[in-house]
ROROMAR-184272 format. One record per atom (N, C-alpha, C, O, CB): x, y, z; residue in one letter. Coordinates in steps of 0.001 Angstrom, whole numbers, plus 500000, padded with zeros to 6 digits. Glycine has a CB too. Example, Ala and Ser with C-alpha at 12.3 -4.5 7.8 and 13.67 -1.06 7.14 Angstrom:
% ROROMAR-184272
513190494310507800A 512300495500507800A 513200496700507800A 514236496681508465A 511308495527509046A 512850497750507080S 513670498940507140S 512900500030507870S 513409501138508039S 514084499402505725S 
This chain:
% ROROMAR-184272
416902428903631126M 417636429701630161M 417903428821628932M 418385427696629062M 418975430253630779M 417589429337627749D 417802428535626538D 419255428651626059D 420034429451626577D 416831428983625415D 419594427840625067K 420975427766624575K 421482429113624065K 422635429469624310K 421077426730623466K 420636429867623361N 421059431172622844N 421379432151623964N 422346432907623870N 419980431756621946N 420575432143625023E 420852433026626165E 422169432653626826E 422951433522627211E 419710432960627193E 422405431358626954I 423660430892627548I 424846431320626685I 425842431832627198I 423647429354627716I 424735431109625376L 425818431512624469L 426040433020624474L 427177433483624379L 425515431046623050L 424967433778624584L 425098435232624635L 425866435650625885L 426783436468625806L 423711435903624608L 425499435099627026R 426205435426628277R 427661434971628232R 428560435689628668R 425494434778629478R 427883433770627699E 429255433269627576E 430067434131626608E 431263434338626812E 429252431802627104E 429423434627625567S 430097435526624622S 430549436797625323S 431690437228625162S 429167435873623443S 429660437393626099F 430009438617626827F 431172438358627785F 432094439168627877F 428786439155627605F 431130437241628490R 432203436901629428R 433527436698628669R 434583437147629117R 431834435619630236R 433454436020627525Y 434656435804626720Y 435247437140626266Y 436457437348626352Y 434335434918625498Y 434408438026625792I 434867439344625332I 435488440122626491I 436527440761626324I 433692440148624713I 434859440071627659D 435410440752628838D 436802440231629187D 437697441002629532D 434475440576630038D 436969438919629092N 438229438294629488N 439280438272628384N 440455438019628650N 437970436897629942N 438862438537627142N 439777438437625997N 439589439592625013N 439323439350623836N 439570437106625273N 439718440830625461P 439446441954624555P 440423442047623381P 440125442695622377P 439482443246625330P 441578441409623499N 442574441433622422N 442707440074621745N 443762439746621201N 443931441871622969N 441642439289621777A 441679437931621227A 442076437928619759A 441671438791618981A 440324437258621394A 442873436943619407L 443272436743618021L 442322435760617353L 441643434975618015L 444729436237617934L 442290435820616046S 441362435004615265S 441533433507615510S 440558432760615431S 441539435294613799S 442729433065615800N 442963431641616027N 442658431209617462N 442873430050617814N 444394431301615692N 442166432119618285E 441859431818619681E 440361431729619969E 439969431302621054E 442474432862620567E 439533432120619031I 438087432167619259I 437500430764619102I 437712430124618072I 437400433164618275I 436769430278620099P 436131428960619966P 435128428936618808P 434405429905618576P 435424428578621279P 435098427818618091N 434184427668616949N 432734427924617328N 431973428484616538N 434312426278616358N 432352427522618518E 430972427714618959E 430593429198618941E 429469429551618581E 430776427132620371E 431523430054619325F 431255431490619299F 431199432010617866F 430328432813617532F 432324432247620094F 432114431562617026I 432110432009615628I 430761431689614998I 430157432545614351I 433261431340614823I 430295430474615182D 428994430072614629D 427859430929615182D 426941431293614448D 428722428596614930D 427918431247616456F 426867432029617106F 426901433492616670F 425852434123616544F 427006431938618622F 428088434030616441W 428235435447616115W 427958435757614650W 427619436892614316W 429620435906616465W 428095434772613772M 427889435006612339M 426405435018611998M 425621434255612562M 428612433935611508M 426031435894611068V 424660435857610561V 424507434594609724V 425449434151609066V 424321437143609719V 423311434022609757E 423094432735609094E 423064432843607578E 423608431987606882E 421809432124609574E 422441433871607073D 422289433990605623D 422747435377605194D 421967436330605187D 420813433733605187D 423996435473604844I 424579436769604496I 423899437389603280I 423897438612603136I 426070436619604233I 423323436569602400H 422676437087601190H 421339437764601487H 420934438675600766H 422464435961600193H 420658437330602535N 419373437929602908N 419486438734604197N 418505438906604922N 418306436843603065N 420666439214604469F 420948439944605689F 420349441348605624F 420526442056604632F 422458440014605932F 419645441749606676N 419009443061606740N 419693443890607827N 419543443601609014N 417477442930607020N 420434444905607432L 421180445722608391L 420286446409609414L 420688446594610563L 421983446757607658L 419085446785609010E 418197447505609922E 417742446634611095E 417370447162612142E 416983448020609165E 417768445320610935E 417314444417611994E 418453443936612886E 418231443112613773E 416615443226611386E 419647444426612670T 420827443971613399T 420678444107614907T 421061443200615645T 422035444740612944T 420136445209615371G 420028445457616802G 419140444483617539G 419240444364618760G 419528446818617027G 418275443785616832D 417356442842617462D 417873441411617437D 417111440483617706D 416015442904616784D 419134441210617124T 419681439863617008T 420776439624618039T 421367440566618566T 420225439630615601T 421036438355618317N 422163438014619187N 423474438461618562N 424377438917619262N 422197436506619465N 423578438329617236Q 424793438752616552Q 425023440252616728Q 426148440692616967Q 424717438399615062Q 423958441023616610G 424060442464616813G 424425442815618241G 425199443742618477G 422763443134616442G 423869442074619201A 424168442319620616A 425640442043620911A 426291442814621616A 423272441446621519A 426160440950620376V 427573440616620589V 428464441670619934V 429460442098620517V 427898439207620021V 428102442082618734F 428875443119618047F 428912444404618871F 429986444955619108F 428281443400616655F 427749444884619308M 427700446138620068M 428458446013621387M 429171446934621786M 426244446543620338M 428305444888622055Y 429007444673623321Y 430520444716623099Y 431246445358623859Y 428591443321623952Y 430990444028622055S 432427443997621799S 432949445361621345S 434074445733621679S 432749442940620748S 432147446106620593L 432552447450620179L 432671448373621393L 433648449110621523L 431544448029619163L 431686448331622269I 431727449157623485I 432898448745624369I 433573449600624941I 430400449040624271I 433143447446624483K 434280446950625272K 435592447462624681K 436477447891625421K 434282445397625322K 435722447421623362Q 436938447896622714Q 437143449385622991Q 438261449816623275Q 436880447634621198Q 436086450157622910K 436195451598623172K 436574451850624629K 437399452720624907K 434867452316622835K 435985451103625562S 436310451302626976S 437743450874627280S 438387451455628154S 435332450523627862S 438249449865626569E 439648449445626733E 440600450573626325E 441727450645626815E 439937448172625893E 440149451442625438K 440953452585624994K 440737453804625885K 441265454880625608K 440619452938623545K 439957453634626957G 439743454711627905G 438558455608627610G 438359456608628300G 440943455530627972G 437770455278626607L 436606456097626271L 435413455684627128L 435090454500627228L 436261455971624767L 434773456652627734T 433568456357628509T 432310456603627685T 431224456142628037T 433533457203629783T 432468457328626595E 431364457520625654E 431954457819624278E 433087458285624159E 430408458676626121E 431177457546623261F 431602457824621892F 430363457939621028F 429288457458621387F 432562456719621353F 430528458579619892S 429428458660618934S 429939458148617595S 431127458226617281S 428876460127618810S 429004457626616825I 429370457071615527I 428173457210614599I 427031456999615009I 429820455577615650I 428432457557613374E 427356457693612393E 426780456317612087E 427523455337612027E 427866458376611092E 425469456230611893P 424842454926611611P 425476454195610430P 425642452976610475P 423365455118611340P 425831454922609381E 426429454286608209E 427777453662608554E 428100452565608096E 426594455302607075E 428564454373609368K 429872453851609770K 429694452641610684K 430448451673610588K 430706454947610480K 428713452694611559L 428435451565612446L 428055450326611641L 428536449228611923L 427313451921613435L 427206450496610655M 426794449366609824M 427962448825609005M 428067447617608794M 425651449779608896M 428844449718608540K 430036449275607808K 430937448456608727K 431478447430608314K 430812450489607232K 431099448904609960M 431890448143610932M 431290446757611154M 432008445761611245M 431978448902612270M 429966446711611238Y 429293445429611449Y 429515444500610256Y 429784443312610431Y 427785445643611684Y 429403445037609064Q 429656444229607863Q 431103443735607839Q 431365442577607516Q 429352445047606586Q 432035444618608182D 433443444226608228D 433661443124609259D 434419442184609022D 434332445438608552D 432993443244610399W 433122442237611450W 432579440890610970W 433150439843611274W 432383442690612726W 431487440921610229Q 430953439676609676Q 431949439061608689Q 432095437839608646Q 429595439930608981Q 432625439879607908L 433665439383607005L 434800438738607800L 435310437685607417L 434212440528606125L 435189439364608893V 436213438802609774V 435777437427610275V 436570436486610275V 436490439750610967V 434528437308610700L 434025436028611211L 433984434968610115L 434311433807610363L 432628436208611812L 433590435355608923I 433581434413607795I 435007433933607511I 435225432754607229I 432966435076606523I 435963434839607587T 437362434480607365T 437836433469608402T 438523432504608065T 438248435731607403T 437473433686609656I 437840432740610715I 437192431385610453I 437826430344610624I 437420433279612105I 435946431401610045S 435240430160609741S 435925429412608597S 436095428195608665S 433774430451609385S 436314430128607556L 437052429509606444L 438361428895606927L 438736427799606509L 437335430544605343L 439041429602607799N 440293429100608361N 440056427788609109N 440865426863609027N 440923430148609302N 438951427716609833N 438659426542610656N 438119425364609857N 438314424213610248N 437674426907611723N 437444425634608745L 436724424577608028L 437362424131606711L 436929423142606120L 435345425038607753L 438378424846606251T 438978424523604950T 440483424333605102T 441021424384606208T 438677425637603912T 441143424116603987D 442602423997604019D 443287425358603860D 444504425428603690D 443075423046602919D 442506426428603915L 443075427776603893L 443534428149605296L 442884427809606285L 442043428812603360L 444638428835605369S 445172429270606653S 445415430778606594S 446126431271605719S 446486428503607006S 444818431492607529F 444964432947607596F 445859433304608777F 445728432734609860F 443575433645607725F 446762434245608563E 447580434733609671E 446647435278610754E 445678435966610433E 448593435833609190E 446920434983612035P 446058435490613113P 445995437023613123P 446966437704612795P 446562434983614471P 444843437535613504F 444619438979613600F 443655439234614752F 442952438326615196F 444056439564612253F 443627440473615232K 442743440834616343K 441293440891615865K 440971441572614892K 443162442193616959K 440438440170616562V 439039440045616159V 438212441268616549V 437241441596615868V 438432438803616777V 438583441941617627F 437780443060618122F 438449444414617878F 438150445381618578F 437512442884619604F 439338444495616908D 440059445732616608D 439302446528615543D 439810446772614449D 441506445424616132D 438093446921615887F 437171447543614932F 437744448781614250F 437500449004613065F 435894447912615632F 438495449579614981D 439027450818614414D 440041450568613303D 440331451467612513D 439665451648615501D 440574449366613239N 441609449074612246N 441185448049611203N 442020447579610431N 442843448589612936N 439913447696611167F 439451446733610162F 439701447232608743F 439959446435607841F 437966446445610354F 439625448540608543N 439853449067607193N 441316448928606763N 441627449085605583N 439434450536607128N 442211448637607698K 443629448433607388K 444005446951607384K 445140446594607068K 444499449183608396K 443065446109607729L 443332444680607867L 443631444038606519L 442897444222605548L 442148443982608524L 444714443289606480E 445071442520605289E 445063441053605675E 445696440659606654E 446469442952604714E 444351440252604911F 444304438822605173F 445455438153604435F 445543438227603209F 442936438216604743F 446324437510605176I 447451436789604596I 447078435311604602I 446909434702605659I 448794437057605390I 446954434747603404V 446409433403603243V 447460432451602693V 448261432809601830V 445191433427602323V 447435431233603214S 448265430159602668S 447469428857602765S 446353428846603285S 449641430046603432S 448030427787602277R 447404426464602393R 447985425758603609R 449168425889603920R 447624425611601096R 447134425015604281K 447593424260605458K 448409423064605022K 448886422302605862K 446400423802606324K 
């Protein structure tokens, strides 16, 4: 099993065990693995074929099941917007970890409320 397969499985296990994880609780290794490498050349149509897309879909389905839903439907445009928002969340966590900026902790897998999310920033 290669490193990406191991990280993918560990990501799924982490999501299963931490469905309400806060931004300050996510290991850096996962943040790096979940973020797209080049946001400027990012192709939304290819998302499903990536580890990042797999982690996103797994966490979205986990979040829905935590709310008691056994099935749900979502328009492709809304799904892609959620994915973009999630990538923004991951970039914010990365900035928090790598710079002197400090963001108030927030739920990483709270997809339904990303449109209400406010980033509260200060200096460390």
